[in-house]
N, C-alpha and C positions, 0 to 999 in steps of 0.2 A: 428919467436917466434908460439905457438899454442895455443891455451885461455885456453883448458884445461890444458894443463901448468900450465897457470896463475890462474885458478880459482884454483889451486890444490894446489899452495903457496900463495892465499889470505886462504886456508880454513885455513891452516897449521898451516897459521899465528895468524888465530882467538884463538885456543886455545892455541897460546902460550900467549897473550892477556888477556883472562879469565885468564889464570896462572901469571899473574904477575901483571891483578887486583884485584884479592884477596891479593894479598903478600903486597900490594901496600891498602888495606882497613885495611889490618892489623895491615899496619905499622903506617899507618894511626892513629887508633882507641887506638892506645898502643902510639904512642903518644898527641897524647888529653887525654890521662884517666891516661895520667902518672903523676906524681909529680913536673914536674918541667914544661912542655911540652916543653923539645929542640925538635928542629928537629934531631934528633937520624942518623947513618951514610947507618946505613938498611930503612931508610925512605929517605935517599937522593938517595943512588939508588934502590929503590922497584920503585922512579918514574922515574927515569932516564932512567933502563930498557921499564916501563909500554910507558915513552912516544915515546921511540925511534922503539921497537914491530912497537904503534899507528903510527906511521904518514912511517914504511916501508909497512903497512898494508893500508896509504891510498895512499901509490905511486898504490902500487896495482893493487891498488881498479878503483880507476882515470888509468891509465892506457888503464883494462879492459875495462873500460868504454866507455870509452872514439876513442878507437880503434880496439880494442876486440869480443868486445858485440853485437854477432849477432841480440841482443832482444832488445836492445836501440832502433838500426838503424832502421830497423824496423819498431818498435812504436813510433817513430820522425816519419819517412817520410810517416806512414798512417794516425797522429795523430791523433793516439786515446791516446800519451805520459801523460795525467794529464785528461784522459777521466775512462782508465781502473784503480782500487783500484789498484790492482798486479803491474804494469808495474811503478806505480806513485812508491808507499812505492821502489821497489828496484833499481829504476833509478835516483828520487827524490829525496826523503824521506833520504832512509839507507848513502846516498854521502852526502846530507848537516851535517844530525845530525852529522857525523861520521869525519865528519871538526871541524863543532862549536866545536865537541869535542877533536881533537887535542888539537886547538888552547887553546880551556879553559887551558888542559891540558899541553899547553909550555908554559902559563905564569906562573900556579905553581911552575912548574918544576921551570924556574926561580926564583922565590921568594924562595920556599926549601932550593936552593942552596945558591943565597947572605942572609941569615937571618937565626939567631939564634933555634930564638925563636916565636914559631909557633902563626899566630895572626888564627879569626874566621871566617873571610870571608876568606881568600886560604882556612878553610877546605872546604868551603859551595859553595865557586869557584871546588872542587876540585867534590864537593856530584853531583855539577853541570854539567859535563862532565862526569862522571860515569854515572845518570843519564840518559842522552843524547845517552852513549855507550849500554848502557839497553836495551834502551827503542827501540834506533839501529840495534839490533842485531837482525840477521838473525838465531834464533831460531830452525824455523825449517828445515831451507837448512842444517845451520850443526851438526846439531843431529838428523834427520830424523823423515818423520812423513808421 
């Protein structure tokens, strides 16, 4: 496999994650401010698809990081991985925050799948997962800078 192919796949799934996350937020807010507080089918589906795309994205990213990334290998060998802010953000903070977000989103999906009523702790967990994702998202690389 080629690094540019993996990078393009990683970028493509980033757009899908943004779309699914937007739908997830809309569904979550509709369930929160709805009259019944019930977990709708739309919320369950949006959570499921967001989680699926997030996990695929994480797998592609981790494969890229550990097997194909020339920058990661060079920074690790030179001993500048944690000294350089850009390298630290790209190779340490971004993957760590995204993995934490994926784990939280998996927990939220499980809770939404097995219960009928929305609980505020799950909503907070979902927004924390989205906050991690939005913080660690590589905005400049995806939309140009």
